[in-house]
C-alpha positions as CSV (number, residue, x, y, z in Angstrom):
1,M,-108.0,-85.5,-100.7
2,H,-106.4,-86.7,-103.9
3,K,-105.8,-90.4,-104.4
4,F,-102.2,-91.6,-104.6
5,V,-101.9,-93.1,-108.1
6,S,-98.9,-95.4,-107.7
7,S,-98.4,-97.9,-104.9
8,S,-94.6,-97.9,-105.3
9,L,-91.6,-96.6,-107.2
10,R,-91.4,-99.9,-109.1
11,D,-94.1,-98.5,-111.4
12,Y,-91.6,-95.7,-112.4
13,P,-88.1,-97.4,-112.7
14,A,-86.5,-94.4,-114.6
15,T,-87.8,-92.0,-111.9
16,A,-86.5,-94.2,-109.1
17,F,-83.1,-94.4,-110.8
18,L,-82.9,-90.7,-111.3
19,I,-83.8,-90.0,-107.6
20,L,-81.3,-92.6,-106.3
21,S,-78.5,-91.4,-108.6
22,L,-79.0,-87.8,-107.4
23,F,-78.6,-88.8,-103.8
24,A,-75.8,-91.4,-104.4
25,T,-73.2,-89.0,-105.9
26,N,-71.7,-85.7,-105.2
27,S,-68.8,-85.1,-107.5
28,H,-67.6,-81.9,-105.7
29,A,-67.5,-83.5,-102.3
30,A,-65.3,-86.3,-103.7
31,E,-63.0,-84.1,-105.8
32,K,-62.1,-81.2,-103.6
33,P,-62.8,-79.9,-100.1
34,G,-65.3,-77.2,-99.8
35,Q,-68.9,-76.5,-99.0
36,W,-72.2,-75.7,-100.8
37,I,-73.8,-72.4,-99.7
38,D,-77.4,-71.7,-100.4
39,L,-77.7,-68.1,-101.5
40,S,-81.5,-68.2,-101.8
41,H,-84.1,-66.9,-99.5
42,D,-87.1,-69.2,-98.9
43,F,-90.5,-68.4,-100.3
44,S,-93.2,-67.8,-97.6
45,A,-95.7,-65.3,-96.5
46,D,-92.7,-63.1,-95.5
47,T,-91.2,-63.0,-99.0
48,I,-90.3,-59.6,-100.3
49,Y,-92.2,-58.5,-103.5
50,W,-92.6,-55.4,-105.5
51,P,-95.4,-53.3,-103.9
52,T,-97.8,-53.9,-106.9
53,A,-97.3,-57.7,-106.8
54,E,-99.5,-60.2,-105.0
55,P,-97.7,-61.8,-102.1
56,F,-96.6,-65.5,-102.1
57,K,-99.5,-67.9,-101.4
58,M,-99.3,-71.6,-100.6
59,E,-102.3,-73.8,-100.2
60,T,-102.5,-77.4,-99.0
61,V,-103.9,-79.8,-101.6
62,S,-103.3,-83.0,-99.6
63,E,-101.5,-83.9,-96.5
64,G,-101.8,-87.2,-94.6
65,K,-102.4,-90.8,-95.1
66,T,-104.1,-92.1,-98.3
67,E,-106.8,-94.7,-98.3
68,K,-104.0,-97.3,-98.7
69,G,-102.0,-96.1,-95.8
70,Y,-99.3,-94.2,-97.7
71,Y,-98.3,-90.7,-96.6
72,Y,-98.9,-88.1,-99.3
73,S,-98.2,-84.3,-99.2
74,A,-98.9,-81.8,-102.0
75,Y,-99.3,-78.1,-102.2
76,K,-100.1,-75.5,-104.8
77,F,-98.5,-72.0,-104.8
78,C,-99.0,-68.7,-106.5
79,A,-96.1,-66.2,-106.8
80,A,-95.2,-63.2,-108.9
81,E,-92.1,-63.6,-111.1
82,H,-90.2,-60.8,-109.4
83,G,-90.2,-61.7,-105.7
84,G,-87.8,-63.2,-103.2
85,T,-84.6,-64.6,-104.7
86,H,-85.3,-64.4,-108.4
87,L,-83.8,-63.8,-111.9
88,D,-84.6,-60.8,-114.1
89,A,-84.5,-62.0,-117.7
90,P,-83.1,-59.5,-120.2
91,I,-86.7,-58.8,-121.6
92,H,-87.7,-57.5,-118.2
93,F,-86.3,-54.1,-119.1
94,S,-85.5,-54.4,-122.8
95,E,-88.1,-55.1,-125.5
96,G,-87.3,-58.1,-127.8
97,K,-84.5,-59.5,-125.5
98,P,-84.4,-63.1,-124.2
99,T,-87.1,-64.5,-121.8
100,V,-86.3,-66.8,-118.9
101,D,-86.7,-69.9,-121.0
102,Q,-84.3,-68.5,-123.6
103,I,-81.3,-67.9,-121.3
104,P,-78.6,-70.4,-122.0
105,L,-77.6,-72.6,-119.0
106,S,-74.0,-71.5,-119.6
107,S,-75.0,-68.0,-118.4
108,L,-76.4,-69.5,-115.2
109,I,-73.6,-71.9,-114.2
110,G,-69.9,-71.1,-113.7
111,K,-67.2,-69.5,-111.7
112,S,-68.1,-66.3,-109.9
113,I,-66.5,-63.0,-109.5
114,K,-68.1,-60.1,-107.6
115,I,-68.0,-57.0,-109.8
116,D,-69.8,-53.7,-109.9
117,V,-71.4,-53.0,-113.3
118,S,-73.4,-50.0,-112.3
119,K,-71.3,-47.5,-114.3
120,K,-71.7,-49.6,-117.5
121,A,-75.4,-50.0,-117.0
122,L,-75.7,-46.2,-116.5
123,L,-73.9,-45.5,-119.7
124,D,-75.7,-48.2,-121.8
125,R,-79.3,-48.7,-120.8
126,D,-79.3,-51.9,-122.9
127,Y,-76.3,-53.4,-121.1
128,Q,-77.3,-57.0,-120.7
129,I,-76.5,-59.4,-117.9
130,P,-78.8,-61.9,-116.2
131,V,-79.7,-60.2,-112.9
132,F,-80.1,-62.2,-109.7
133,E,-82.0,-60.3,-107.1
134,N,-82.4,-60.7,-103.3
135,I,-79.4,-63.0,-102.9
136,D,-78.6,-64.2,-99.3
137,H,-75.3,-65.0,-97.6
138,L,-73.1,-63.1,-100.1
139,D,-70.7,-62.4,-97.3
140,L,-69.8,-66.2,-97.3
141,V,-68.8,-66.1,-101.0
142,P,-65.2,-65.0,-101.9
143,H,-64.6,-62.2,-104.3
144,K,-63.7,-64.7,-107.0
145,G,-63.5,-68.4,-107.6
146,A,-66.7,-69.8,-106.2
147,E,-68.7,-72.0,-108.5
148,I,-72.3,-70.7,-108.9
149,V,-75.4,-72.6,-110.0
150,A,-78.4,-70.4,-110.5
151,L,-81.4,-72.2,-111.9
152,P,-84.7,-70.3,-112.4
153,M,-88.1,-71.9,-112.8
154,K,-88.3,-72.3,-116.6
155,I,-91.3,-70.1,-117.3
156,K,-92.0,-69.9,-121.1
157,G,-92.0,-66.3,-122.1
158,G,-91.3,-65.1,-118.5
159,S,-89.6,-61.8,-117.7
160,G,-88.4,-63.3,-114.4
161,A,-88.6,-66.4,-112.3
162,P,-88.0,-67.7,-108.7
163,L,-84.4,-68.7,-108.5
164,R,-82.4,-71.3,-106.4
165,V,-78.8,-70.1,-106.3
166,V,-76.0,-72.1,-104.7
167,A,-72.3,-71.5,-104.5
168,F,-69.6,-74.1,-104.1
169,V,-66.7,-72.5,-102.1
170,T,-63.5,-74.5,-102.2
171,K,-61.6,-74.6,-98.9
172,T,-58.0,-73.5,-99.1
173,P,-55.4,-75.5,-97.3
174,D,-54.2,-73.9,-94.0
């Protein structure tokens, strides 16, 4: 079992402030009625992967009370880039194109619109859009107007990454 290094958050005031500020505010909830929808599948032994990829693995590092009586839980995991809900970076299919860590945040956050780009992609094999795969609950997202936040794990040089995708869907007045 690993020792718990800090006895309290007072040793890390900036961290405590960040954690508290994240839970204390929700600008969307205050501004307009709507709901957040999680479009990501969870990662587990049941996660879908390409047949040549290793399956998701999670191992317990520590779980339980420390010597000083604090509860501590930590795990390590191993996962292929292209499994479950994930992003395909442009380099995944095009040499010299951006990797996961080079994709601008502006390409991962914004208003959504459901469109079919299959014809453009067939005509131009280098047609570039960040690709989100294995998205869940798309039936709950309108054809346009939802706000999407899709943040991949920032893997330096990665051709893909696990992805947490959420949509804020504004409720329309009845």
